[in-house]
N, C-alpha and C positions, 0 to 999 in steps of 0.2 A: 504494500500500500504506500503510494507516494504522496497522495493528496487526501485530506480529510476535511469535510465541511460540516460544521455543527450549526444547525439553524433551528432556533426555537425549541431546543430539546433540553431536558434536565441534564446537567453535566455529571450527576452522581453516578449514573450507570455507565457513562463513558469512561470514567476514571478507572473502572475495573478492567478496562482493556489495555491500559498503558503498557504493562509489562509483557503481554503476550503478542500484541499487534503493533502498537503505536511507535515502537522504537524505530520502525522503518519509515515513518511519515516524514516527508521533507517540506510539505506545505500544509499549514493548518489555517483554516478559515472559520472564524467564530462569529455568527450573527445571532445575537441574543440581547434584547434590550432590557431584560430583567436582571441579569447577573450583575453583581457589584464588584466582584473580583474574579480573577482568573484562577483556576485550580492549580495548587502547587504541583500536582502530578505532571504538569507540562514540562517541568525541569528535567524529567527523565527522558525527554525526547531529544537526545543528544545529536540526532541527525537532522533536526529541524533547521531548515534554511530560510523559510518564509513564514511569517506570522501576520495574518491579516484579520482585522476585527471591525465589527460594527456593533458596538455595545453601548447604548445610550446611558446606561446607569453605572458604568464602570467608574469606580472611585479613584483608582490609581494603577500605575504599572507596577507589578511586583518587583522587588529588588533582585530576585533570583533570575530575572531575565538575562542578566549579564553572564550567567553560567552556561548559556546556550552558545557554545563556542563557534558553531557553524552558521549561526543566524546572520544573514546578510540583508534581509528585508523586513522592516517593522513598519506596518502600514495601517493607518486608519482609513477606512473606506467611505467616510462621510463625504458628501458633497456640500449640502447646506442643511445643517442641523445644529442642535445645541452642543453636540459633541460629548466627549467623555472627560474623565479625570476631575474629581472634586478636589484632589490634592496634587501638588506638583511632584512629578517623578524625578526628584533631585538626587535621591540616594540609590539610583539604579547602578549596579556594578557596570563599569565601562564595557560596552559592546565593541571590542577591538576589531572584529571582523565585519561590522555593520557597514554596508555600502549604500543602502536606501532607507531613509527615515521619513515617514509621512505622519504628521500630526494634523492632517487636514480635517477641518470641521471641529477640532477640539477647542471649543471656545472657553472652556474653563481653565485652560492653560494660559497664564498671564505673562510668563516669561520663559525664555528658552532654557531648558535644563542645563546646568553647568557640565553635566557629563558629556554633552554633545561635543564639547571642546576637546575631549580626549579621543574622539572617534576619528583618528587620522586617516582611515581608509574611506571615510564617507564621501560618496560621489553625488547622491541625489538627496536633496532636502526640500520637502514640501510643507509649507506653513500656510497654505490657503485657508482662509476663513478661521484662523485661530483667534484667541483672545489676547495674544501677545501685544503689549503696549510699548515695549522698548526692546530693541535688539541689542545684544551685547557687542561691544567693540571687537571681541575676539572672533566674531563670525567671519570677519575678513581674512582670518588666518587659516580657515579650512581650505587650504590651497589645492586639495584634490577634488573639490566640488566641480562637477560638470553640469549639473542641473539644479537650479535654484528657483523656487516658486515663493514669492512674497506677495502674491496677489491679494487684494482686498483685505489686508490686515489693518490693524488699528495703530501700528507703530508710528512713532515720529520718524523723520527721515534723516536724522543727524548721522545715522550709521552709513548712509549711502556712499560717502567718500571712502570708507573702509573697504567697500566691496571691490575697489580698484585692484586689490591684491589677488583677487580670484581670477587669475589669468588663464585658468583651464576651463572656464565656463563655456559651455556649448549651447545651453538653453537658459534664458532668464525671463521670468514672468513678473513684471511689476505693475500689472494692470490694475486699475481702480484705485491707485494710490494718490495721495495728495502732496507729492513732492513739489518743490518750488519751480522756478522758471526754467531750470536747466537740469541736465542729468550727465554731468561730466564724466562720471565713473565708467560709463559704457565705452568710452574711447580706448580703454585699456584691455579689451577682450579680443585678442587676435584669433581665437578659435570659435567665436560666437557664431552659431548657426541659426538660432531662433530668438527673436526679441519681441516681447509683448508689453507695450505700455498703454494699451487701449483704455479709454475711459478715465485717463488722468487729466482732470479738468483744469488744473493749474499749470500744466506743462506748456511752456511757450516756445521752446526750441529743443531740437535733438542735435547733439554735437557730432563731430566727425566719427564715423564708424570705421575702425581700423581693420575689421575682419573682412578678408576677401572671400570667405566661405559662407557669409550670411545669406541664407536662402529664404527666410521668413521674417517679415517685419509687420507688426500690427500696431498702428497708432490711431486706429479708428476712434471716433468720438472724443478726441482730444480737442475740445471746443475752443481752447485758447492757443492752440499750436499755430505759430506764425512762421517758423523758420526750420528748414530741413537741411541736412548736410548734402554735399555733392555726391550723388549716387553713381558717378561714372566708374568708380573702382569696384562696384558691387555686381560683378558679372555673374555671380551665382544666384542672385536674387530672383526667385520665381514667384513669390507671393508678396504683394505690397497692398496693405489695407489702410486707406486714408479716408474712408467714408465718414462724413460728419465733421470733418476738420474745416469748418466754414471759413476760417480766417486765412487759410493758405492762399498765397498768390501765385506761387510757382513751385516746381519740383526740380531742383538743379540736377542735371545729368540724366533726366528722364529718358531722353531719346536714345541714349546709348544702352539702356537696359530693357527697352520696350520689347525687343526681339525675344528675350529670354523669359518674359513674364507669362505665367500660366494662370494666375489668379490676381485680379486687379480690382480694387475699390477706390473710387475717387469721390471727393465732395462734389455735390451738385444737387439740382441743376444750377446753371449759371444765373446770376442775378439774384434770385430769391434765396438760394441756399449756398452760394459759393462766391468767393472773391478771386477765383482763379483769373489771372490776367488775360487780356486779349492776345498778348504775345504767346503765352503758353498754349492757349486754346488753338489759335490759328496757325502758329508756326511750329510748335513743338508737337502737340498731341495729334493734330491733323496730318502732320508730316511723318509720323511714326508708323512703322509697319509691325504689327503684332503677330509674328509667325507661329507662336506657340500658345496663344491665349485660348483658354477653355471656359473661363468664367469672368464676366465683367459686371460691375455694379457701380452706379452713381447714387449716392444717398445723402440726405441732409434734412435739416429742419428749416422751416420758413424763417428767414431772418426777421427779427423784430422791426416793425415799421414798414414791412413790405406787403401788408395785408390789404392791398387794394382789391376790388372785386375781381374783374376779369384780368388775367395775366397769362403771359406765354412763358412756360418753363422749358428751357432748352437743355436737353440731355445730350452730352457728347456721345458719339458712337465711334469705336475704333475701327481701323482698317485691318480686318482680320483675314479676309480672303478665305473664309472657311468653306468646306464642302457642304453644299446645301442639304445633301442627304443626311448629314450629321447634326445639323442644327436642331436643338431640342426645344427650347422655350424662350420666350420673351415675356417678362412679367413687369407690369406697372403697378406699383403700390401707392395709392393715394388714400389718406384717411379722411373721412367726413366729406365725401363727394356730394355736392348739392346742386350741380348744374351739368349740362351736357359737356362732354370732353372731346375736343377736336385734336386729332393726332396727325402730324405730318412727318414724313421722312424726307429730309433735305440734304443734298450733297454739299460738300465743302465749297462748291461753286454756286450755291444758292438755287440749285435746280430742285423743284419739288417733284419727287419720284412717286409719292403716294400720299393720299389723304383720306381720312375716314372720320366720321362723327359717331361717338358712342353716347347713348343716353346715360344719365346718372345712375339709373337703377340697374345698369349692367355691372356696376362695381359692388358686388355683394360683399358686405362687411368690409368695404374699403379696399378690396383686392380684385383686380381684373387680370387674368392670365391669357396671353396670346400664345398659342402653341402651333408649331409647324405641322402638327397632325390634325389641326382643325382647319377645314377647307376655307372658311371665311377669312382666316388670318395668314394663310400660306403666303399671300402676296406681300405682306409686310416683311416677313422674314427673308423672302427672296430679294427684295430691294435692298436689304441691309448687307447683301454680299457684294454690292457695287463699290465699296471702299468706305473711307471715313466720312463722317458727316454729323448731323444732329437729328434727334427726334424731338420735335416741338409739340408740347402738350399745352393747349390753351383751355382754361377753365376758370371758374370762380374759386379763388384761393382764400377767400375770407375765413373759411372754416378749417383750412388745412393746417397741419403742423408738421407731419412727417411725409416725405415724398421719396420715392426711390424707383429706379429702373434697373433691372438685372437681366442679363442674357447668358444662357448656357449653350455651348456649341456642340459639345460631345459629352453626353452624360456618362459614358463609360470611363472618362478620364477626369471628371469633375469630382473632387473630394466631397463627401457628404458633410464632413466636419473638419474644418481647418483649425488646427490649434496644437496644443502641447500634449505630450504623452509621457509625463515624468515617470509614471509607474505602469505604463501599458506594455 
């Protein structure tokens, strides 16, 4: 037996099996919201390598956990919950072989246990949705860390400069944090492959990115973001998410990376939801060729003061030159549609290729989907294969707040969920 999952069962009868069967267990999964402590018998499982738990009433991690010499993964499986641990696990014996530590969702943990400092082999640390209010300065000296998740935690950000010592980082998730206007520490990560700072409302600029292997950057919904680094050196970048960054005027180096992008989100549409300059729109975006793009989205919120009644929303559309037999869907999301919606497909030379009018009641629950497999909308998708241009949507925007247009070209290659996989 290599894997054992205990879910909603009394642990009393299970402990009788320790000596006869469980010595061979390498992965133990415990899902039980009633138990308050883990049974001492687990310490006999000397071949245990992975301990995963979802125990909402668990009061503490037992001290004997440190005696499991082969344990390399200690993982809370919470996503969004009140978490575990009524007391701090400060006196756990050092887990010298531990490589992956997840305290995800453990909101009763208010500070990072000091024993973590002694985990020299630790590579993955996940503190998503914990109750930690202050990170220790020694966190920056866990120099073997390759994956670090500090997303949506309550800590202050005085520690961020210390993170510059973590030069082995490959994945860093700082999404939802309230750090100040810049994030200088990320310039020191030459091996960084994935960076997530989405939803960081106070972030005003992203500094130079030294990693030539960065393939994923999510800065979506950073509503105060005004300045980006030059992306010219990021030839590995395949996923760039900037949707909802209404204050951005340009994306330096964009044209040089367009060919490699497979997943792209931009702020928009122009005017009502975006400050992207005419130079970027007409000379950079319209002149770029997206040879590998499989998913494109423009999204944003109506900028305050733009709520006049009838307005034309201009969504940029990339020059993809996709195979029309592969195009899957075009989706227009408008909330609170109250009047007919006029849609035009216009080339970069201002030639109107197609126009249609949709009644407001076609937008069920604020969502209207055009599909290449629906005969009435096939013509829209076919015209979008002619090159770059815009899709102009004219309607009463006085009730609108969120608007977005997304296109998928090859559903076999579009990821269903783009993001991090620290413990997957």
